[in-house]
C-alpha positions in Angstrom: 1.3 11.7 -234.3 3.7 11.1 -231.4 2.9 12.6 -228.0 5.1 13.5 -225.1 2.7 11.8 -222.6 -0.2 9.4 -223.0 -2.5 9.0 -219.9 -4.7 5.9 -219.9 -7.9 6.5 -218.0 -10.1 9.5 -217.2 -10.8 9.1 -213.5 -9.5 11.3 -210.8 -5.9 10.1 -211.2 -6.0 10.4 -215.0 -7.5 14.0 -214.9 -4.7 15.2 -212.5 -2.0 13.5 -214.5 -3.1 14.8 -217.8 -3.6 18.4 -216.6 -0.2 18.5 -214.8 1.6 17.2 -217.9 -0.2 19.6 -220.2 0.4 22.6 -217.9 4.1 21.7 -217.7 4.2 22.2 -221.5 3.9 18.7 -222.8 1.8 17.4 -225.6 -0.7 15.1 -223.9 -3.2 12.5 -225.0 -5.8 11.3 -222.5 -7.4 8.0 -223.6 -10.6 7.0 -222.0 -13.2 4.3 -222.9 -16.1 6.8 -222.2 -15.9 10.6 -222.0 -19.1 10.6 -220.0 -17.2 8.8 -217.2 -14.5 11.5 -216.9 -14.0 12.3 -213.2 -16.8 9.9 -212.4 -17.9 9.2 -208.8 -19.0 5.5 -209.0 -19.0 5.2 -205.3 -19.5 7.9 -202.6 -20.5 11.3 -203.9 -18.1 13.2 -201.7 -14.6 14.7 -201.5 -12.5 15.0 -198.4 -12.9 13.6 -194.9 -10.3 12.6 -192.3 -6.8 12.8 -193.8 -8.4 12.8 -197.3 -9.5 16.5 -197.0 -6.0 17.5 -196.1 -4.8 15.6 -199.3 -7.2 17.7 -201.4 -5.6 20.9 -200.0 -2.1 19.5 -200.7 -3.2 18.8 -204.3 -4.3 22.4 -204.5 -1.1 23.8 -202.9 0.9 21.9 -205.6 -1.3 23.3 -208.4 -3.7 20.4 -209.0 -7.4 20.7 -209.9 -9.5 18.6 -207.4 -9.9 21.3 -204.8 -11.0 23.9 -207.3 -13.4 21.4 -208.9 -15.1 20.4 -205.7 -15.5 24.0 -204.7 -17.5 24.5 -207.9 -19.7 21.5 -207.3 -20.3 21.1 -203.6 -23.7 20.5 -202.2 -22.6 20.8 -198.6 -19.5 21.6 -196.6 -18.5 20.4 -193.2 -15.3 20.7 -191.1 -14.9 17.4 -189.3 -13.5 16.8 -185.8 -13.7 20.4 -184.7 -13.9 19.3 -181.1 -10.7 17.3 -181.4 -7.1 18.5 -181.9 -5.9 20.3 -185.0 -4.1 17.3 -186.3 -7.3 15.5 -187.1 -9.5 18.3 -188.4 -10.4 17.9 -192.0 -12.9 19.4 -194.5 -15.5 17.2 -196.3 -17.8 18.2 -199.1 -20.9 16.4 -200.4 -20.5 16.6 -204.1 -22.9 17.1 -207.0 -21.5 14.3 -209.1 -23.1 15.7 -212.3 -21.5 19.1 -211.9 -18.2 17.7 -210.8 -18.0 15.6 -214.0 -19.1 18.6 -216.1 -16.7 21.1 -214.6 -13.7 18.7 -214.8 -14.5 17.8 -218.4 -14.8 21.5 -219.3 -11.4 22.1 -217.7 -9.8 19.3 -219.6 -11.4 20.3 -223.0 -10.1 23.9 -222.6 -6.6 22.9 -221.5 -3.9 23.8 -223.9 -1.6 20.9 -225.1 -4.3 18.3 -224.1 -6.3 16.0 -226.4 -8.9 13.5 -225.4 -9.6 10.3 -227.3 -12.3 7.7 -226.7 -10.8 4.2 -227.1 -9.9 1.1 -225.1 -6.2 0.5 -224.5 -5.2 -3.2 -225.2 -1.5 -3.2 -224.4 1.6 -1.2 -223.7 4.2 -0.9 -226.4 7.7 -1.5 -225.1 11.1 -1.8 -226.6 14.3 -2.7 -224.7 12.5 -2.3 -221.3 11.5 1.3 -222.3 7.9 2.4 -223.1 7.1 3.4 -226.6 3.4 4.0 -226.6 0.1 2.1 -226.6 -1.9 -0.2 -228.8 -5.7 0.2 -228.7 -8.4 -2.4 -229.1 -9.5 -0.6 -232.2 -6.1 -1.5 -233.8 -4.4 1.9 -233.4 -0.8 2.2 -232.3 -0.1 5.6 -230.7 3.4 6.6 -229.7 4.7 8.6 -226.7 7.8 9.1 -224.7 5.9 8.4 -221.4 2.8 6.5 -220.6 0.9 6.9 -217.3 -1.6 4.1 -216.5 -4.6 5.2 -214.3 -7.2 2.5 -215.1 -9.0 2.6 -211.8 -11.2 -0.5 -211.3 -11.5 -1.3 -215.0 -8.8 -3.9 -215.6 -10.7 -7.3 -215.9 -13.5 -5.8 -213.8 -16.3 -8.0 -212.6 -19.5 -7.0 -210.9 -20.7 -9.4 -208.2 -24.1 -9.8 -206.7 -24.8 -13.1 -204.9 -23.5 -15.9 -207.1 -23.7 -13.8 -210.3 -20.4 -12.5 -211.6 -20.5 -10.3 -214.7 -17.5 -8.9 -216.6 -18.3 -5.2 -216.6 -17.3 -1.9 -215.1 -19.2 0.2 -212.5 -21.9 1.4 -214.9 -22.2 -1.8 -216.9 -19.4 -0.8 -219.4 -17.1 -3.1 -221.1 -14.0 -3.6 -218.9 -10.4 -3.6 -220.1 -9.8 -7.3 -220.8 -6.2 -7.4 -222.1 -4.3 -4.6 -220.5 -3.5 -6.4 -217.3 -2.3 -9.4 -219.4 0.0 -7.0 -221.2 1.4 -5.8 -217.9 1.8 -9.3 -216.6 3.8 -10.3 -219.8 6.1 -7.3 -219.1 6.9 -8.7 -215.7 4.4 -7.1 -213.3 2.9 -9.0 -210.5 -0.9 -8.7 -210.8 -3.1 -8.6 -207.7 -6.9 -9.1 -207.5 -8.6 -6.6 -205.3 -12.3 -5.9 -204.5 -14.4 -2.9 -203.4 -18.1 -2.2 -203.4 -20.8 0.4 -203.4 -24.3 0.8 -201.8 -27.7 1.0 -203.4 -29.2 4.2 -204.8 -32.8 5.1 -203.7 -35.3 7.5 -205.3 -35.5 10.6 -203.0 -39.3 11.0 -203.1 -39.7 7.4 -201.9 -37.9 8.0 -198.6 -39.5 9.2 -195.3 -36.7 11.5 -194.1 -38.7 12.3 -190.9 -37.4 9.0 -189.5 -33.8 10.2 -189.9 -31.6 12.7 -188.1 -31.0 15.7 -190.3 -27.3 16.4 -191.0 -26.9 20.0 -192.4 -23.8 21.7 -193.7 -21.8 24.1 -191.5 -23.0 27.6 -190.9 -19.5 28.8 -191.9 -18.0 29.3 -195.3 -15.4 26.8 -196.2 -13.2 26.2 -199.3 -10.8 23.5 -200.4 -8.9 25.7 -202.8 -6.7 28.5 -201.6 -7.7 30.3 -204.8 -11.3 30.5 -203.5 -10.8 31.9 -200.0 -12.3 35.3 -201.0 -15.4 33.7 -202.5 -18.7 32.9 -200.9 -21.8 30.7 -201.3 -25.3 30.6 -199.8 -25.0 28.6 -196.6 -28.8 28.2 -196.5 -29.0 26.4 -199.8 -26.8 23.5 -198.8 -28.5 20.2 -199.1 -28.8 18.1 -195.9 -27.9 14.4 -195.4 -29.7 12.2 -192.9 -28.5 9.7 -190.4 -30.4 6.4 -189.7 -29.4 3.1 -188.2 -29.7 -0.6 -189.1 -32.2 -2.6 -187.2 -32.4 -6.0 -185.6 -34.5 -7.1 -188.6 -31.7 -5.9 -190.9 -29.2 -8.0 -189.0 -31.4 -11.1 -189.0 -32.0 -11.0 -192.7 -28.3 -10.7 -193.4 -27.3 -13.5 -191.0 -29.9 -15.8 -192.5 -28.6 -15.2 -196.0 -24.8 -15.0 -195.5 -24.2 -18.0 -197.8 -25.8 -16.1 -200.7 -23.4 -13.2 -200.3 -20.6 -13.2 -203.0 -18.0 -12.8 -200.2 -19.3 -15.5 -197.9 -20.5 -17.7 -200.8 -17.0 -18.2 -202.0 -16.9 -16.7 -205.5 -14.9 -13.6 -204.5 -11.3 -13.7 -205.6 -10.1 -10.2 -204.7 -9.2 -8.8 -201.3 -11.6 -6.3 -200.0 -11.0 -2.9 -198.2 -10.3 -3.3 -194.5 -11.6 0.1 -193.5 -14.7 0.2 -195.7 -16.4 -3.2 -195.2 -19.7 -4.3 -196.7 -22.7 -4.3 -194.4 -22.7 -8.1 -194.1 -19.0 -8.0 -193.2 -19.7 -5.4 -190.5 -22.4 -7.6 -189.0 -20.1 -10.7 -189.0 -17.1 -8.9 -187.6 -18.9 -6.8 -185.0 -21.5 -9.2 -183.7 -21.9 -7.3 -180.4 -23.1 -4.2 -182.1 -26.9 -3.9 -182.2 -26.9 -1.3 -185.0 -24.6 0.5 -187.5 -24.8 4.0 -188.8 -26.2 4.6 -192.3 -26.1 8.0 -194.0 -28.6 9.1 -196.7 -26.7 11.4 -199.1 -27.8 13.3 -202.2 -25.8 12.7 -205.3 -26.9 15.7 -207.3 -29.4 18.6 -207.6 -30.2 17.2 -211.1 -31.1 13.7 -210.1 -33.3 12.2 -207.3 -30.6 9.5 -206.4 -29.9 9.1 -202.7 -26.7 7.3 -201.8 -27.1 4.9 -198.9 -23.6 5.3 -197.3 -22.5 2.4 -195.1 -24.7 -0.2 -196.8 -22.5 -1.6 -199.5 -23.3 -5.3 -200.2 -22.7 -8.2 -202.5 -26.0 -9.9 -201.7 -28.3 -11.0 -204.5 -30.9 -8.4 -205.5 -33.9 -10.2 -203.8 -32.1 -10.3 -200.5 -30.9 -6.7 -200.8 -34.5 -5.7 -201.4 -35.6 -7.1 -198.1 -32.6 -5.7 -196.3 -33.1 -2.1 -197.6 -36.8 -2.1 -196.4 -35.8 -2.8 -192.8 -34.1 0.6 -192.6 -36.0 3.5 -191.0 -37.7 5.6 -193.7 -36.9 3.2 -196.5 -39.8 0.8 -195.9 -41.6 1.8 -199.1 -38.6 3.0 -201.1 -37.9 2.7 -204.8 -34.5 1.2 -205.5 -32.9 2.8 -208.6 -29.7 0.8 -208.4 -28.8 -2.2 -206.2 -25.5 -2.5 -204.4 -22.7 -4.6 -205.8 -19.1 -5.6 -205.2 -16.5 -5.1 -208.0 -13.3 -7.0 -208.5 -10.4 -5.7 -210.6 -6.7 -6.2 -211.4 -4.0 -4.0 -209.8 -0.2 -4.1 -210.0 2.1 -4.8 -207.1 3.1 -1.3 -205.7 6.5 -2.7 -204.6 7.4 -2.7 -208.3 7.0 1.1 -208.4 9.5 3.8 -207.5 8.8 6.8 -205.2 8.4 8.9 -208.3 5.6 6.4 -209.4 7.7 5.3 -212.4 7.7 1.6 -212.6 10.9 -0.3 -211.8 10.4 -2.8 -214.6 9.7 -0.5 -217.6 11.4 2.9 -218.0 9.0 5.8 -218.6 5.9 3.8 -217.6 4.1 5.4 -214.6 1.1 4.1 -212.7 -1.3 6.1 -210.4 -4.5 5.5 -208.5 -6.4 2.3 -207.9 -4.1 0.3 -210.2 -1.5 0.8 -207.4 -3.8 -0.7 -204.8 -5.4 2.3 -203.3 -9.0 3.2 -202.7 -10.6 6.6 -202.7 -10.8 9.5 -205.2 -8.4 11.7 -203.2 -5.7 9.0 -203.0 -6.1 8.5 -206.7 -6.0 12.2 -207.6 -2.8 12.9 -205.6 -1.0 10.0 -207.2 -2.1 11.2 -210.7 -0.7 14.7 -209.9 2.6 13.3 -208.7 2.9 11.0 -211.6 2.2 13.8 -214.0 4.7 16.1 -212.3 7.5 13.5 -212.2 6.8 12.3 -215.8 7.2 16.0 -216.9 10.3 16.5 -214.8 11.9 13.4 -216.4 11.2 14.8 -219.8 13.0 17.9 -218.7 15.9 15.7 -217.5 15.3 16.9 -213.9 15.2 15.0 -210.6 11.7 13.8 -209.5 9.7 15.5 -206.8 9.6 13.1 -203.9 7.6 14.4 -200.9 8.7 13.2 -197.5 6.5 11.8 -194.8 6.9 15.0 -192.7 6.0 17.2 -195.7 2.7 15.8 -196.8 0.1 13.1 -196.5 0.8 12.5 -200.2 4.4 11.6 -199.1 3.0 9.2 -196.5 0.7 7.5 -199.0 3.4 7.0 -201.7 6.0 5.9 -199.2 3.6 3.4 -197.7 2.8 2.0 -201.2 6.4 1.6 -202.4 7.9 0.5 -199.1 5.3 -1.6 -197.4 3.2 -2.7 -200.4 -0.6 -3.4 -200.4 -2.6 -6.5 -199.3 -6.0 -4.9 -199.3 -7.1 -1.6 -200.9 -5.1 1.2 -199.2 -7.0 4.0 -197.6 -5.3 7.1 -196.0 -5.9 7.5 -192.3 -4.5 10.2 -189.9 -3.0 7.4 -187.9 -0.7 6.5 -190.8 1.2 9.8 -190.4 3.9 9.9 -187.7 4.1 13.7 -187.9 0.4 14.6 -188.3 0.6 17.7 -186.2 2.8 19.1 -189.0 0.4 17.9 -191.7 -2.6 19.9 -190.9 -5.6 21.1 -192.8 -4.7 24.8 -192.2 -1.0 24.7 -193.4 -0.9 22.7 -196.7 0.1 25.8 -198.7 2.9 26.7 -196.3 4.2 23.2 -196.7 3.9 22.7 -200.4 3.2 26.0 -202.3 6.9 26.5 -203.1 7.1 23.0 -204.7 4.0 23.9 -206.9 5.6 27.1 -208.0 8.9 25.4 -208.7 7.3 22.9 -211.1 5.3 25.7 -212.8 1.8 24.5 -211.7 1.0 27.4 -209.4 -0.1 30.6 -211.2 1.6 33.9 -210.5 -1.7 35.2 -209.0 -2.0 32.3 -206.6 1.7 32.5 -205.7 1.5 36.2 -205.0 -1.5 35.6 -202.8 0.5 32.9 -200.9 3.5 35.2 -200.4 1.2 37.9 -199.0 -0.2 35.3 -196.6 3.3 34.3 -195.6 4.1 37.9 -194.9 1.0 38.2 -192.8 2.0 35.2 -190.8 5.5 36.6 -190.1 4.0 40.0 -189.1 1.4 38.4 -186.8 4.0 36.4 -185.0 6.1 39.6 -184.5 3.1 41.5 -183.2 2.3 38.7 -180.7 5.9 38.8 -179.5 6.2 42.6 -179.3 2.8 43.5 -177.8 2.9 43.2 -174.0 -0.1 43.4 -171.7 0.4 45.2 -168.4 -1.4 44.1 -165.2 -3.9 46.9 -165.0 -7.6 46.7 -164.0 -8.9 46.9 -167.6 -6.7 44.0 -168.8 -7.4 41.8 -165.8 -11.2 42.4 -166.1 -11.0 41.3 -169.7 -9.0 38.2 -168.9 -11.5 37.3 -166.2 -14.3 37.6 -168.7 -12.4 34.9 -170.7 -12.2 32.7 -167.6 -8.5 33.2 -167.6 -6.3 34.1 -164.6 -5.2 37.6 -163.8 -1.7 38.8 -164.6 0.6 40.4 -162.0 3.5 41.0 -164.3 3.7 42.2 -168.0 3.1 39.3 -170.4 3.5 39.1 -174.2 0.5 38.2 -176.2 2.6 35.3 -177.6 2.9 33.8 -174.1 -0.7 34.6 -173.2 -1.9 32.6 -176.3 -0.3 29.5 -174.8 -3.1 29.4 -172.2 -5.6 26.8 -173.3 -8.6 28.9 -172.6 -7.3 31.9 -174.7 -8.2 31.9 -178.4 -6.4 34.1 -180.9 -9.7 35.9 -181.7 -9.7 37.1 -178.1 -6.5 39.0 -178.8 -7.3 40.7 -182.1 -8.5 43.8 -180.2 -4.8 44.4 -179.3 -3.5 44.0 -182.8 -2.4 47.0 -184.9 -3.2 45.2 -188.2 -5.9 43.0 -189.5 -5.1 39.4 -190.5 -6.8 36.7 -192.6 -8.7 34.2 -190.6 -6.6 31.3 -192.0 -3.4 33.1 -190.9 -4.8 33.5 -187.4 -5.6 29.8 -187.3 -2.2 28.7 -188.4 -0.3 30.9 -186.0 -2.5 30.0 -183.1 -2.0 26.2 -183.7 1.8 26.7 -184.1 2.1 28.6 -180.8 -0.3 26.5 -178.7 1.3 23.2 -179.9 4.9 24.4 -180.1 6.1 21.8 -177.6 4.6 18.9 -179.5 5.7 20.3 -182.9 9.3 20.8 -181.7 9.3 17.2 -180.4 8.1 15.9 -183.8 10.8 18.1 -185.5 13.5 16.5 -183.4 12.4 13.1 -184.5 12.4 14.2 -188.1 15.9 15.6 -187.8 17.1 12.2 -186.4 15.3 10.4 -189.3 16.7 12.8 -191.9 20.2 11.4 -191.1 19.1 8.2 -192.8 16.9 9.9 -195.4 19.9 11.8 -196.7 22.0 8.7 -197.3 21.2 7.7 -200.8 21.5 4.1 -202.0 22.7 3.3 -205.5 20.1 1.6 -207.7 22.3 -1.3 -208.7 23.3 -2.4 -205.2 23.1 -6.1 -204.6 22.3 -6.8 -200.9 23.5 -10.4 -201.2 27.0 -8.9 -201.3 26.6 -7.5 -197.8 27.9 -10.0 -195.2 26.1 -10.8 -191.9 22.8 -9.2 -193.3 19.8 -11.2 -192.1 18.2 -13.4 -194.8 14.8 -11.6 -194.4 16.5 -8.2 -194.7 18.5 -9.3 -197.7 15.4 -10.6 -199.5 13.2 -7.6 -198.7 15.9 -5.0 -199.6 16.7 -6.7 -202.9 13.0 -6.9 -203.7 12.1 -3.3 -202.8 15.4 -1.6 -203.7 15.0 1.5 -201.4 16.3 4.8 -202.6 17.8 5.8 -199.2 18.5 4.4 -195.7 15.4 6.0 -194.3 13.1 4.1 -196.7 15.1 0.9 -196.0 14.5 1.3 -192.2 10.8 1.5 -192.8 10.7 -1.9 -194.6 9.0 -4.6 -192.5 11.6 -7.1 -191.4 14.6 -4.8 -191.7 16.0 -3.6 -188.4 18.5 -1.0 -187.3 21.3 -3.5 -187.1 20.7 -4.4 -190.7 20.8 -0.7 -191.6 24.1 -0.2 -189.8 25.6 -3.0 -191.9 24.2 -1.4 -195.1 25.6 1.9 -194.1 29.1 0.5 -193.5 28.9 -1.2 -196.9 28.0 2.1 -198.6 30.9 3.8 -196.9 33.2 1.2 -198.3 31.8 1.7 -201.8 32.3 5.5 -201.5 35.9 5.1 -200.2 36.7 2.8 -203.2 35.4 5.4 -205.6 37.6 8.0 -204.1 
């Protein structure tokens, strides 16, 4: 049987890609080496966090599944950075990894147009630089118009502890041994990357009284916009605990650095800059007397506690000594020791903004194979690859999110424009326009796109449009309702530690005062509004000056973004272009002048020369 789309890999990228393609009315085959590892969380049992939590909401606004799934399986919810500005606030959920897997598998199994097959893919079938399907290690050839590769950390994976290097996946599975060779033969540059994970400890063997209890919030939160009217029992959230490394921990690590895989010289891959191992932290930050460690539950159905911040590639005997120097873990039972894992990835500069590869037509890649780290980064790429693969089958233009529209746009643009040296992790600092890319407004930014590609249900779209109407009505009320300077109003303002008014003032202008919250003004409203609508409008009004400044910068940049560059342009034909710019532009082949300007080594002078050259081409065609 021939399929429209084959998705290789059942991790977070693969699940989103398969669901998006099936929901866009394609016949889809998801091939995974082990169904029990569908939507697995081999590392941190959580979803969200700074920047990442916003990505999850963006996935939901576009019609993806991750937000709905974590809402079903959360053990604890927290809104982070609430004391900071709205640009950096983000939701994080502690996940029940067993329920998360079960719920996602159930969604996949019950999805129309989607079939799941257990097998290991050995190679990609290609004819005349165009994908034809896959060949499995069991000898089957399966054909499809499009193949999406989402292999995570499984291509030539090796587990490292000390001087031991074992070819296996995160749970001891057989890795994919030939797929990266197949990609290399097709012309892909293969990179070797590394990541790691901490030990797991038996819950009953930990003395939690030595840690600082970290409960969930006393407020109901949701990732999915579809769940905003639902509730859960706040009191039943499971706590995490905060502890710190000790001088003894540091001494043991320093005395045994030569036994670490990284410092012992057997590591080939480049590790994550923003999520270092505990030995790397101690070497890099010698002045710090201790480092934070979080004890996090993995599930209600297991007694595994995840020791966040304590990933390591030390041998087991050294790890055992290290762990017992942590407060509360002196007599712990270690269920699984930490490890580093190396794996193959492709060069993301060989990928288009649509996530289709430049080398092979109709071959898409998403997730850690593109050099990213994190479940959220993987899931959003899987969703975008699935959307764009489906759009290509419909002979439509791909959906390319811009940097001012979504963190997803920032991530993909960074990958295809700047490339990856170490595993890429999303950070709020990567977004130039982060005041626009907030936790509270993802659906206002992206819901229309989700509807346009048919991934947002009529019910969800109707709910969004009602929210949009509420937002408009609230802004109108704030502009139209005017407070007069009478005793009652001034007494109320004084109770809010705000200055008296001596002339009439619109609620809209009153809200600009930093000490005034929108909840303080609801007593004057004629209508009742959803809490999320109040939040969005308040932020838009209070930060209007900064938002307008960002918008002006975006408008300037859009001049370049809107000038498309033909795919077949040869930058060697452009005279007076710097050698570095010529080399980088030919290598990356940007889709527009905006992307070209973001390439390291390409300056505005180079862009002007390219622009003049493009005008010349256009004049000749006329």
